[in-house]
C-alpha atoms as a printed R data frame, in Angstrom:
    type eleno elety resid chain resno       x       y       z
1   ATOM     1    CA   MET     A     1 139.193 -14.274 214.974
2   ATOM     2    CA   ILE     A     2 135.803 -12.973 213.819
3   ATOM     3    CA   ARG     A     3 135.259 -16.038 211.617
4   ATOM     4    CA   SER     A     4 135.946 -18.398 214.521
5   ATOM     5    CA   LEU     A     5 133.570 -16.459 216.803
6   ATOM     6    CA   PHE     A     6 130.907 -16.544 214.129
7   ATOM     7    CA   ALA     A     7 131.482 -20.277 213.550
8   ATOM     8    CA   CYS     A     8 131.011 -20.910 217.294
9   ATOM     9    CA   ALA     A     9 127.764 -18.914 217.359
10  ATOM    10    CA   LEU     A    10 126.465 -20.756 214.307
11  ATOM    11    CA   ALA     A    11 127.387 -24.119 215.852
12  ATOM    12    CA   LEU     A    12 125.430 -23.273 218.999
13  ATOM    13    CA   VAL     A    13 122.345 -22.492 216.940
14  ATOM    14    CA   LEU     A    14 122.689 -25.540 214.670
15  ATOM    15    CA   CYS     A    15 123.605 -28.087 217.342
16  ATOM    16    CA   GLY     A    16 121.181 -27.190 220.117
17  ATOM    17    CA   PRO     A    17 118.448 -29.646 221.121
18  ATOM    18    CA   ALA     A    18 115.381 -29.591 218.878
19  ATOM    19    CA   LEU     A    19 112.677 -28.878 221.475
20  ATOM    20    CA   ALA     A    20 110.779 -26.231 219.518
21  ATOM    21    CA   GLU     A    21 110.667 -25.059 215.936
22  ATOM    22    CA   ARG     A    22 113.986 -24.061 214.432
23  ATOM    23    CA   LEU     A    23 113.291 -21.366 211.869
24  ATOM    24    CA   ALA     A    24 115.290 -20.141 208.885
25  ATOM    25    CA   ILE     A    25 114.114 -17.019 207.055
26  ATOM    26    CA   ILE     A    26 115.712 -16.347 203.679
27  ATOM    27    CA   VAL     A    27 115.033 -13.018 201.969
28  ATOM    28    CA   SER     A    28 116.813 -12.537 198.668
29  ATOM    29    CA   GLU     A    29 116.801 -10.766 195.351
30  ATOM    30    CA   GLU     A    30 119.289 -11.381 192.623
31  ATOM    31    CA   ASP     A    31 117.571 -10.160 189.464
32  ATOM    32    CA   TYR     A    32 117.297  -6.379 189.687
33  ATOM    33    CA   ARG     A    33 115.655  -4.334 186.960
34  ATOM    34    CA   ARG     A    34 117.785  -1.179 187.368
35  ATOM    35    CA   LEU     A    35 120.575  -2.114 189.780
36  ATOM    36    CA   PRO     A    36 123.452  -4.572 189.336
37  ATOM    37    CA   ASP     A    37 122.362  -8.178 189.895
38  ATOM    38    CA   VAL     A    38 123.506 -10.208 192.915
39  ATOM    39    CA   PRO     A    39 123.911 -13.800 191.685
40  ATOM    40    CA   SER     A    40 123.170 -16.181 194.537
41  ATOM    41    CA   ARG     A    41 120.652 -18.766 193.327
42  ATOM    42    CA   ALA     A    42 122.891 -21.859 193.589
43  ATOM    43    CA   ALA     A    43 124.340 -20.959 196.997
44  ATOM    44    CA   LEU     A    44 120.904 -20.160 198.414
45  ATOM    45    CA   ALA     A    45 119.385 -23.390 197.053
46  ATOM    46    CA   ASP     A    46 122.179 -25.443 198.641
47  ATOM    47    CA   THR     A    47 121.777 -23.592 201.942
48  ATOM    48    CA   ARG     A    48 117.994 -23.981 201.899
49  ATOM    49    CA   ARG     A    49 118.392 -27.736 201.420
50  ATOM    50    CA   ALA     A    50 121.092 -28.073 204.113
51  ATOM    51    CA   LEU     A    51 119.019 -26.172 206.686
52  ATOM    52    CA   SER     A    52 115.958 -28.254 205.939
53  ATOM    53    CA   GLU     A    53 117.978 -31.465 206.338
54  ATOM    54    CA   ARG     A    54 119.092 -30.185 209.776
55  ATOM    55    CA   GLY     A    55 115.512 -29.755 210.962
56  ATOM    56    CA   PHE     A    56 114.897 -26.091 210.212
57  ATOM    57    CA   GLN     A    57 111.565 -24.877 208.907
58  ATOM    58    CA   VAL     A    58 112.720 -22.766 205.948
59  ATOM    59    CA   VAL     A    59 110.638 -19.789 204.831
60  ATOM    60    CA   SER     A    60 111.951 -18.106 201.709
61  ATOM    61    CA   PHE     A    61 110.937 -14.850 200.004
62  ATOM    62    CA   ARG     A    62 112.106 -13.027 196.907
63  ATOM    63    CA   LEU     A    63 112.357  -9.296 197.455
64  ATOM    64    CA   ARG     A    64 110.062  -8.213 194.640
65  ATOM    65    CA   ASP     A    65 108.311  -5.403 196.530
66  ATOM    66    CA   GLY     A    66 109.232  -3.824 199.862
67  ATOM    67    CA   ASP     A    67 105.633  -3.346 201.063
68  ATOM    68    CA   GLU     A    68 104.649  -6.916 200.172
69  ATOM    69    CA   LEU     A    69 107.684  -8.307 201.969
70  ATOM    70    CA   ALA     A    70 106.998  -6.262 205.102
71  ATOM    71    CA   GLY     A    71 103.467  -7.684 205.192
72  ATOM    72    CA   ARG     A    72 104.691 -11.259 204.780
73  ATOM    73    CA   LEU     A    73 107.314 -10.847 207.502
74  ATOM    74    CA   GLU     A    74 104.861  -9.501 210.083
75  ATOM    75    CA   GLY     A    75 103.518 -12.980 210.848
76  ATOM    76    CA   LEU     A    76 107.000 -14.440 210.984
77  ATOM    77    CA   ALA     A    77 108.031 -12.152 213.845
78  ATOM    78    CA   THR     A    78 105.768 -14.093 216.204
79  ATOM    79    CA   ARG     A    79 107.102 -17.423 214.944
80  ATOM    80    CA   ALA     A    80 110.663 -16.168 215.349
81  ATOM    81    CA   ALA     A    81 109.987 -15.095 218.941
82  ATOM    82    CA   ARG     A    82 108.673 -18.597 219.772
83  ATOM    83    CA   SER     A    83 111.352 -20.508 217.872
84  ATOM    84    CA   GLU     A    84 114.189 -22.324 219.549
85  ATOM    85    CA   ALA     A    85 116.717 -21.021 217.016
86  ATOM    86    CA   LEU     A    86 116.629 -18.528 214.178
87  ATOM    87    CA   ILE     A    87 118.841 -18.170 211.130
88  ATOM    88    CA   MET     A    88 118.122 -15.215 208.880
89  ATOM    89    CA   ILE     A    89 119.808 -14.961 205.489
90  ATOM    90    CA   LEU     A    90 119.442 -11.655 203.652
91  ATOM    91    CA   SER     A    91 120.887 -11.353 200.174
92  ATOM    92    CA   GLY     A    92 120.713  -8.489 197.713
93  ATOM    93    CA   GLN     A    93 121.668  -4.900 197.090
94  ATOM    94    CA   LEU     A    94 121.889  -2.654 200.138
95  ATOM    95    CA   ALA     A    95 121.644   1.107 200.521
96  ATOM    96    CA   GLY     A    96 122.723   2.715 203.779
97  ATOM    97    CA   SER     A    97 122.339   5.989 205.585
98  ATOM    98    CA   PRO     A    98 123.586   7.320 208.922
99  ATOM    99    CA   THR     A    99 120.330   6.039 210.500
100 ATOM   100    CA   ASP     A   100 119.464   2.744 208.739
101 ATOM   101    CA   THR     A   101 120.196   0.288 205.961
102 ATOM   102    CA   TRP     A   102 117.685  -1.036 203.430
103 ATOM   103    CA   LEU     A   103 117.662  -4.355 201.601
104 ATOM   104    CA   LEU     A   104 116.428  -3.202 198.212
105 ATOM   105    CA   SER     A   105 113.601  -4.719 196.188
106 ATOM   106    CA   ARG     A   106 113.805  -5.827 192.576
107 ATOM   107    CA   ASP     A   107 112.224  -2.597 191.342
108 ATOM   108    CA   ALA     A   108 114.498  -0.242 193.284
109 ATOM   109    CA   ARG     A   109 115.804   2.501 191.070
110 ATOM   110    CA   ASP     A   110 119.321   3.755 190.888
111 ATOM   111    CA   GLN     A   111 120.059   7.120 192.480
112 ATOM   112    CA   LEU     A   112 117.434   6.494 195.154
113 ATOM   113    CA   ASP     A   113 117.781   8.773 198.150
114 ATOM   114    CA   SER     A   114 117.158   8.610 201.879
115 ATOM   115    CA   LEU     A   115 113.578   9.810 201.378
116 ATOM   116    CA   SER     A   116 112.640   7.041 198.921
117 ATOM   117    CA   ALA     A   117 114.629   4.076 200.276
118 ATOM   118    CA   ALA     A   118 111.910   2.928 202.689
119 ATOM   119    CA   ARG     A   119 109.462   2.579 199.771
120 ATOM   120    CA   GLN     A   120 111.928   0.563 197.703
121 ATOM   121    CA   GLY     A   121 113.141  -1.967 200.221
122 ATOM   122    CA   VAL     A   122 112.880  -3.207 203.766
123 ATOM   123    CA   SER     A   123 114.707  -1.819 206.790
124 ATOM   124    CA   LEU     A   124 117.587  -4.007 207.861
125 ATOM   125    CA   ASN     A   125 117.237  -2.725 211.419
126 ATOM   126    CA   ALA     A   126 113.585  -3.844 211.480
127 ATOM   127    CA   LEU     A   127 114.652  -7.326 210.334
128 ATOM   128    CA   LEU     A   128 117.366  -7.392 212.997
129 ATOM   129    CA   GLN     A   129 114.741  -6.592 215.642
130 ATOM   130    CA   VAL     A   130 112.985  -9.827 214.640
131 ATOM   131    CA   ALA     A   131 116.267 -11.704 215.167
132 ATOM   132    CA   GLY     A   132 116.610  -9.935 218.513
133 ATOM   133    CA   GLU     A   133 113.556 -11.823 219.761
134 ATOM   134    CA   ARG     A   134 115.865 -14.861 220.173
135 ATOM   135    CA   PRO     A   135 118.999 -13.500 221.878
136 ATOM   136    CA   GLY     A   136 121.743 -16.083 221.987
137 ATOM   137    CA   ALA     A   137 119.930 -18.232 219.439
138 ATOM   138    CA   SER     A   138 119.917 -15.994 216.340
139 ATOM   139    CA   VAL     A   139 122.355 -15.769 213.470
140 ATOM   140    CA   VAL     A   140 121.981 -13.232 210.636
141 ATOM   141    CA   LEU     A   141 123.950 -13.518 207.390
142 ATOM   142    CA   ILE     A   142 123.916 -10.548 205.027
143 ATOM   143    CA   GLY     A   143 125.068 -11.312 201.481
144 ATOM   144    CA   THR     A   144 125.738  -8.089 199.627
145 ATOM   145    CA   GLY     A   145 126.094  -6.999 196.045
146 ATOM   146    CA   ALA     A   146 129.709  -6.352 195.188
147 ATOM   147    CA   GLU     A   147 129.062  -4.098 192.201
148 ATOM   148    CA   PRO     A   148 128.286  -0.570 193.404
149 ATOM   149    CA   PHE     A   149 125.479   1.580 192.066
150 ATOM   150    CA   GLU     A   150 124.877   5.303 192.154
151 ATOM   151    CA   THR     A   151 122.875   6.664 195.060
152 ATOM   152    CA   GLY     A   152 121.255  10.014 195.739
153 ATOM   153    CA   TYR     A   153 121.035  12.306 198.743
154 ATOM   154    CA   GLY     A   154 121.872  10.761 202.107
155 ATOM   155    CA   LEU     A   155 122.623   7.191 200.916
156 ATOM   156    CA   THR     A   156 125.624   5.081 200.059
157 ATOM   157    CA   HIS     A   157 125.878   1.691 198.411
158 ATOM   158    CA   GLY     A   158 126.190  -1.052 201.029
159 ATOM   159    CA   LEU     A   159 125.730  -1.049 204.765
160 ATOM   160    CA   GLY     A   160 124.820   2.114 206.606
161 ATOM   161    CA   ARG     A   161 123.951   2.186 210.281
162 ATOM   162    CA   VAL     A   162 123.094  -1.205 211.700
163 ATOM   163    CA   VAL     A   163 121.563  -1.546 215.160
164 ATOM   164    CA   LEU     A   164 122.454  -5.073 216.236
165 ATOM   165    CA   PRO     A   165 120.351  -6.385 219.117
166 ATOM   166    CA   GLN     A   166 122.281  -7.960 221.972
167 ATOM   167    CA   GLY     A   167 122.750 -11.704 221.536
168 ATOM   168    CA   VAL     A   168 122.473 -11.734 217.731
169 ATOM   169    CA   ALA     A   169 125.452 -12.987 215.707
170 ATOM   170    CA   LEU     A   170 125.979 -11.120 212.423
171 ATOM   171    CA   ALA     A   171 128.207 -11.766 209.420
172 ATOM   172    CA   GLU     A   172 128.273  -9.716 206.223
173 ATOM   173    CA   GLY     A   173 130.041 -10.240 202.907
174 ATOM   174    CA   ASP     A   174 129.813 -11.831 199.496
175 ATOM   175    CA   VAL     A   175 126.880 -14.247 199.523
176 ATOM   176    CA   ASP     A   176 128.844 -17.148 198.008
177 ATOM   177    CA   ASP     A   177 131.632 -16.716 200.588
178 ATOM   178    CA   LEU     A   178 129.155 -16.606 203.487
179 ATOM   179    CA   LEU     A   179 127.241 -19.699 202.413
180 ATOM   180    CA   SER     A   180 130.133 -21.915 201.329
């Protein structure tokens, strides 16, 4: 049931008339220094190509540093708000707490805690707010790392609290399964 609902939402975004820019934002990291890797290069390359062929402007970032990524995404929030459709693909290791979830950067250390997570990744809820600028025309795919890692105080491996804006379709799972 959830897959068919998600497929319908994705079809609406992909098949709508191309009156304004259709934007795809891909944020990924697969080669972690201290955490288990999240292999996704082939699936992401195929997806990037398919979206481009369907008229999307594709902007892609590797998650090397959380602060750098936050700076690069600031300008994209305005573009996302003006776009006709938005697809956001987020792939990498996640750490969650009762208040937020962070997509972790390449240099994130194991046993990070709720006090250090914001310096070692980017808030998933902040990224979802960007998608919320296009209610009814936004799809977010979250490809996660299957191999767990040890976390410290206040965090768990994987999704924590996610605040999904109204009108945003969300799917989470293994990156290869989501993009195939």
